[in-house]
C-alpha positions as CSV (number, residue, x, y, z in Angstrom):
1,M,70.1,76.0,-86.7
2,K,67.9,72.9,-87.1
3,N,70.1,70.9,-84.8
4,H,69.8,73.7,-82.1
5,W,66.0,73.4,-82.1
6,L,66.1,69.6,-82.0
7,A,68.5,69.8,-79.1
8,Q,66.2,72.2,-77.3
9,A,63.2,69.9,-77.9
10,E,65.1,66.9,-76.5
11,A,66.2,68.8,-73.4
12,L,62.6,69.9,-72.8
13,K,61.4,66.3,-73.3
14,E,63.8,65.1,-70.7
15,R,62.8,67.8,-68.2
16,I,59.1,66.8,-68.3
17,G,60.0,63.1,-68.1
18,Q,58.8,62.2,-71.6
19,T,60.2,59.1,-73.2
20,E,59.4,57.1,-76.3
21,D,57.5,54.4,-74.4
22,K,55.4,56.6,-72.1
23,P,52.2,58.2,-73.3
24,S,52.1,61.9,-73.0
25,K,50.6,63.5,-69.9
26,G,49.3,66.7,-71.5
27,G,52.9,68.0,-72.3
28,A,54.0,69.5,-75.5
29,F,55.3,66.2,-76.9
30,I,53.7,62.9,-77.7
31,S,55.4,59.5,-78.3
32,Q,56.2,58.1,-81.7
33,K,53.6,55.4,-81.1
34,E,50.9,58.1,-80.5
35,V,52.0,59.9,-83.6
36,E,51.6,56.7,-85.7
37,K,48.2,56.0,-84.2
38,L,47.1,59.6,-85.0
39,K,48.4,59.2,-88.6
40,E,46.5,56.0,-89.0
41,A,43.3,57.5,-87.7
42,M,43.7,60.5,-90.1
43,L,44.3,58.2,-93.1
44,Q,41.2,56.1,-92.2
45,S,39.0,59.1,-91.8
46,C,40.0,60.3,-95.3
47,Q,39.2,56.9,-96.8
48,K,35.7,56.6,-95.3
49,P,32.9,58.2,-97.3
50,Q,31.8,61.3,-95.7
51,E,28.1,62.1,-95.2
52,T,27.3,65.0,-97.4
53,G,24.9,67.8,-96.5
54,Q,23.6,70.4,-98.9
55,S,26.0,70.9,-101.8
56,M,27.2,74.5,-101.9
57,G,29.4,74.1,-104.9
58,F,29.0,72.9,-108.5
59,A,27.8,69.4,-107.7
60,G,25.3,68.4,-110.5
61,H,26.2,71.6,-112.5
62,P,27.4,71.0,-116.1
63,F,30.7,72.9,-115.2
64,A,31.5,70.2,-112.6
65,Q,31.9,67.4,-115.1
66,V,35.4,66.2,-115.6
67,N,36.3,66.9,-119.2
68,V,34.0,69.8,-119.8
69,T,35.0,72.9,-121.7
70,I,33.7,76.2,-120.3
71,P,33.3,78.9,-122.9
72,R,35.1,82.1,-121.8
73,T,34.6,85.7,-123.0
74,F,38.3,86.4,-123.5
75,R,39.1,83.7,-126.0
76,F,37.9,84.7,-129.4
77,L,38.9,86.0,-132.8
78,V,36.8,88.2,-135.1
79,E,38.0,88.0,-138.7
80,P,36.6,90.2,-141.5
81,K,36.6,88.2,-144.8
82,S,38.0,91.1,-146.8
83,H,40.8,91.9,-144.3
84,P,41.8,88.7,-142.4
85,D,44.8,90.4,-140.9
86,M,42.5,92.6,-138.8
87,K,41.7,89.7,-136.5
88,W,44.7,90.6,-134.4
89,M,43.5,94.2,-133.9
90,I,40.1,93.4,-132.4
91,K,40.0,94.6,-128.8
92,R,36.4,93.9,-127.9
93,C,33.3,92.5,-129.6
94,A,29.7,92.7,-128.3
95,I,26.8,91.2,-130.3
96,N,23.2,92.2,-129.8
97,Y,21.3,89.3,-131.4
98,Y,17.9,90.9,-131.1
99,E,18.9,94.1,-132.8
100,E,21.3,92.3,-135.2
101,T,24.1,94.6,-134.4
102,I,27.8,94.1,-133.7
103,H,29.8,96.5,-131.6
104,L,33.5,96.3,-132.3
105,E,36.5,98.0,-130.8
106,L,39.6,97.8,-133.0
107,Y,43.1,99.0,-132.3
108,E,44.7,101.1,-134.9
109,H,47.2,99.0,-136.7
110,P,50.8,100.4,-136.8
111,D,50.6,100.3,-140.7
112,F,47.2,102.1,-140.5
113,T,45.5,99.1,-142.1
114,T,42.6,99.5,-139.6
115,H,41.8,102.8,-141.3
116,D,42.0,101.1,-144.7
117,Y,39.5,98.4,-143.5
118,L,37.1,101.1,-142.3
119,L,37.3,102.9,-145.6
120,Y,36.5,99.6,-147.3
121,L,33.5,99.1,-145.0
122,A,32.2,102.6,-145.7
123,D,32.5,102.3,-149.5
124,S,28.9,101.8,-150.8
125,Q,30.2,99.6,-153.7
126,N,31.4,96.9,-151.2
127,K,28.2,95.4,-150.0
128,D,29.2,91.7,-149.4
129,H,30.9,92.2,-146.0
130,E,31.3,89.1,-143.9
131,L,32.7,88.6,-140.4
132,T,33.5,85.3,-138.6
133,L,33.7,85.1,-134.8
134,T,35.5,82.1,-133.6
135,A,35.2,81.2,-129.9
136,L,38.2,79.3,-128.5
137,D,38.9,77.3,-125.3
138,G,41.9,78.1,-123.1
139,C,44.2,76.1,-125.3
140,G,43.2,77.8,-128.5
141,R,40.9,75.0,-129.8
142,K,37.8,76.1,-131.7
143,L,34.5,75.7,-129.8
144,Y,32.1,77.3,-132.2
145,M,32.0,79.8,-135.0
146,L,29.5,82.6,-135.9
147,Y,29.2,83.6,-139.5
148,F,27.8,87.1,-140.1
149,K,26.7,88.1,-143.6
150,G,25.5,91.4,-145.0
151,V,27.6,93.4,-142.5
152,E,27.3,97.2,-142.9
153,P,28.7,100.1,-140.8
154,N,26.2,102.1,-138.8
155,D,28.5,104.2,-136.6
156,H,32.3,104.9,-136.2
157,L,33.7,106.7,-133.2
158,V,37.3,107.5,-132.3
159,E,38.1,109.3,-129.0
160,Y,41.2,111.5,-128.5
161,D,41.9,112.4,-124.9
162,Y,45.0,114.2,-123.4
163,A,44.2,112.5,-120.0
164,R,44.8,109.0,-121.3
165,S,47.7,107.3,-123.0
166,D,45.8,104.3,-124.5
167,V,46.3,102.9,-128.0
168,L,44.1,104.6,-130.6
169,T,40.9,102.6,-130.7
170,H,38.1,102.7,-133.3
171,K,34.6,102.0,-132.0
172,L,32.3,100.6,-134.6
173,T,28.6,99.7,-134.7
174,L,27.8,97.3,-137.5
175,S,24.5,95.7,-138.5
176,Y,24.1,92.3,-140.2
177,E,21.5,90.6,-142.3
178,S,22.1,87.0,-141.2
179,M,24.1,84.9,-138.7
180,K,24.8,81.2,-138.7
181,R,26.3,79.3,-135.7
182,I,28.3,76.2,-136.2
183,D,29.0,74.3,-133.0
184,N,31.7,71.7,-132.1
185,V,34.2,73.0,-134.6
186,H,37.5,71.1,-134.2
């Protein structure tokens, strides 16, 4: 098929009197020399520094730097000290620093260990609850860690709904006494 179109192009070139040596006269084809001149001009224009107007992008913004790591909301682990295996069951975490509350959504574990963790939290004899939130970059490297101490449950909600087929999810509201942030954890 390719040879067919090349043959058609050559035939058209001959009909309009186009040759390799003659410059084009507004026809559909240009000579090889003109193509080379155009390529050279395009390459030179790419190498010349362009005058810049108002920057509409990230120029000067910290995110525009070359080896910068941008913290993302979907790369994290929340690990309860008493039940470290629960870190895989955390669906969502929201922290209200002013009210010192943590809102967690946890999937129910297939072994029902999520329920066991919730019973452990609710037991009044277990008062030394701790949580660690680890923020990760896109490659799984630690960016920073938040250590929460004195964590206590305030509310626990589970919704059942015939109209949805989601995984059973526990919604928790926890309060904490203190929080410590450690940056640049590697």
